[in-house]
C-alpha angles and dihedrals in degrees: 000000000000113000116235128208116235130208131202113224120221090249089063096253120127129224133166123234091276091053096254114171122247097256088075090063123076108277094230093048092046093053091047093050094043092051091049093049093049100042110033100053090045091053090046093050092046092050090048092052092046092053096042124144105037095157138024118301125218121223104197116206124191093213134078121264117273100035127110095266090051093047091048092050091051091051091051091044091053092050092050092046091055094046100042102033096234130097116263104193132184121241113192116213106168124179144083093044092300092308093118091059092045093052091049090058094041089057095043121102110272094240103111096257096104115052131175127221108203144158142186093319088074091054091046095046092056088075103019094062115057099194114042123156091228143038104235100205090046102040102041119063114212112240108170140339115228115183145348117216120193128224129222129221104230131187134183108262091236090067109101093231125097099166137040093252090050091049092050091049091049093049091050091050091049107038114188093007102090115082120213112200126205140175091250144316109301094014119134092252089052094048091046091052092048091051089050091051091049096048095041092044094228137133120240128170110238115223111185121202131191099235144005102257097062095043094053091047091053092047089054089046093051097243088123128026110210138027136175107213144145128279092265084099092064094113091053089052093049092047092052095242089119132027120224111207100170146357121231101224124091093252134042120262128249087221091057105022095165095053114094126222122255086236091066087070101024105039114220095023113139132152132158145151114253134174134201145154127261137179136204116285112268093033103151111269091230090059091049091048091050093050091046091052094048095045091050089050091049090053089061090066107116093220093054091045089052092051090051092047090056087065092045087252126159119211111243100193109164144122126303088252091055090052091046090056091051091052094049093046093050092046091054093044095052092042089062092049094047093049094044094050095038092233117178130190116255 
C-alpha cells in the first residue's frame, strides 16, 4: 500500500496529504500525534517568550533625532530596558514620510528584535502613496498604543475671528484669501486642516512648510492666518502671540480648559497625534503579549506620565486589538479626506 505523508495542523488535528480525517489513522497514533502537536509548540513558544529578549532590541523611528517622536521612543526604550534587562535602543531612519522606517521593519525577521514606533503618518500614507512596497495594516502587527496628543486650532490675533463659527463665517466671506499653514503635504496638521475645510464647507489656501519652527514664526508674523498644530505652542498662546480658538480632540484639555473643541461646532470632528509600537507580521503572539504588558507597565511610571502631560498627552495603554482598531479607524478616516480633497504625495 502506498505510504502517505501526514501533516499536523496548527489546531492539533491530523490529516494526511489528501486531507483524510483523523479517524482513518490508528487511534493510539492519532492521540500521540495530536498531543505532541498541541503541547510541544506551546511549550516552545512559552519558553521563547519567557526568555525574550536575549539581546538588544531596535526601536526604529521614521523621524530625525531630537524631535517629539524620537524623544518618546527613547523614553519608552528606557522603560523597557529597565524592566526587561536588555537594551532597547532607538534607530532613526527618517525619509519618505516615515515609509523608509516602516519598510525596514516589514522586512525584518519577525522575532521581536526590530520594532517600529509610528503614528498617524502611517495611517495617512496608506492612501497618500499609491505605490508602497508594503500594506501597513497587513504587514505590521500592532503591539501597544502609547499616547494621544491633541492639536490646537490657532489663528493670528489680527484675524477678526475668536470662535470657530466666526472663523467659518469669515472664510466664507473671503474665499481664497485665508491661508492655512501646515508642516507639509500629508502631515497630520495638513490632514486636520483639510478635514476642517471639508466639514465646514469652506475654502482655505494651503501653504505647506518643511518644519514646525518656520510655520509658527510665520503665523505669529501674519504671513499665514490659521494652523492646526500640537500643544508645543502653549507659551505663544499664553503670551497672546497666537489665539487658540479650538482643540481638535473630542474633549477639552486641562492645559486649555476654556478653549472649546472643534466638535462642539462641527459634530463628529476629531483629530490627534498618537504614537504606538508595532512589529513585523508573524511575530509570535507571546512576544507581542509580553511587549504589550511591559509597555503598559512602563506607562504607569509617574515620571513618564508627567513628561507626557507636559505635551497635553493622554496615555493610551491598551491591548494590541485596541491599538489595531485605532489604526484601522484612522486609516479609513484619512482615506476619505485624501480622496475628497484629491491630495497627492509630493
